[in-house]
C-alpha positions, 0 to 999 in steps of 0.5 A, spaced: 338 346 404 343 340 405 347 338 399 343 331 399 336 336 399 339 340 393 341 334 389 334 331 390 331 337 388 335 337 382 333 330 380 325 332 381 326 338 376 330 334 371 324 329 371 319 334 371 322 338 365 322 331 361 315 330 363 313 337 360 318 336 354 314 329 352 307 333 352 308 340 350 309 343 343 316 344 340 316 351 342 314 350 349 319 344 349 325 348 347 323 353 352 323 348 357 330 346 355 332 353 355 330 354 362 334 347 364 340 350 361 339 357 364 339 353 371 345 350 369 348 356 367 346 360 374 349 354 378 355 354 374 356 362 375 355 361 382 360 355 383 365 359 378 365 353 373 363 352 366 356 349 365 352 348 359 346 344 361 342 341 367 346 334 365 352 337 368 350 338 375 351 331 377 359 332 375 359 339 378 356 336 385 362 331 385 367 336 385 364 339 392 367 335 397 374 333 394 380 336 395 387 337 392 389 332 397 384 327 396 386 327 388 394 326 391 391 320 395 387 317 390 393 317 385 397 313 390 392 307 389 395 306 382 403 306 384 406 300 380 401 300 375 404 299 368 405 304 363 400 302 357 399 307 351 392 309 351 390 305 358 386 308 363 385 303 368 388 299 373 391 294 368 395 299 365 395 307 363 398 312 360 399 319 363 393 322 361 389 316 363 392 316 370 389 323 371 382 322 368 382 316 372 384 319 379 379 325 378 374 320 376 375 317 383 374 323 387 368 325 383 370 329 378 370 328 370 375 331 366 377 330 359 381 324 356 387 327 353 392 332 355 390 337 350 384 338 354 386 337 361 391 342 360 386 347 360 382 345 366 381 350 372 386 356 373 393 357 372 398 356 378 404 361 377 410 356 379 412 350 381 413 353 388 406 355 389 403 348 387 399 344 391 397 337 392 392 335 386 395 340 381 396 338 374 403 339 371 404 339 364 411 338 360 414 337 353 409 342 350 403 338 352 406 331 351 406 329 358 402 331 364 403 329 372 399 330 378 403 334 384 403 330 390 406 335 395 413 336 398 416 337 391 413 330 389 409 328 383 405 322 381 405 320 373 405 314 368 412 316 365 413 311 359 413 304 356 417 300 360 415 304 367 410 304 372 406 309 375 411 312 380 412 317 386 418 321 384 421 328 386 419 333 382 425 333 377 422 339 372 424 346 373 419 352 371 423 353 365 420 345 363 413 347 365 408 349 360 402 350 365 400 348 372 393 347 373 389 347 379 382 344 378 380 344 385 379 351 388 383 352 395 379 351 401 377 346 406 373 340 405 368 342 410 368 349 407 367 347 400 361 342 402 357 348 406 359 353 401 357 349 395 350 347 398 348 354 399 350 355 392 346 350 390 340 352 394 341 359 391 341 357 384 335 352 385 331 358 388 333 362 382 331 357 377 324 355 380 322 363 381 322 363 373 322 356 371 319 352 366 311 352 366 
């Protein structure tokens, strides 16, 4: 099953569950919702990520073909955008607004604030191990940057500055955490593997799905 087929099948399942919910008793409606959640949990487990309901499937699908390099490339589109506290678009953005916008551009939904972003994915042990797209948190959780590769970072520094690409000026001692949101693998492998995982999760769901 291709990714497109899997997504199409998911849409069909969600539509069916919605129709069932509109005609069943409260108890059966709850069972249908539980079945949808079970599907999401199965899918999340297959993907090695956290999911809470079927509504999260679209966001998970968006991560399947993105790579860390895609994130770093997307971030470069915002070089020169002025720092604006609370900003989150091309008219102005702060550090976490930049991260949220860049990840959204590659199809991945992340929290708006550093406090949420610094808990994403898996931790990277040191700056020497960082890869493009990794998130670097400094200042006790006050600032977040995107690692661009070749010992460079992209960030929105502070008022009066613009989004910029600079040498990584911090050391491991300055870093609170480095987070890898996208697992290390080629885009092709990620796409094929995720499509297979979708198929397995769908098969598991449909074998014991809502009736």
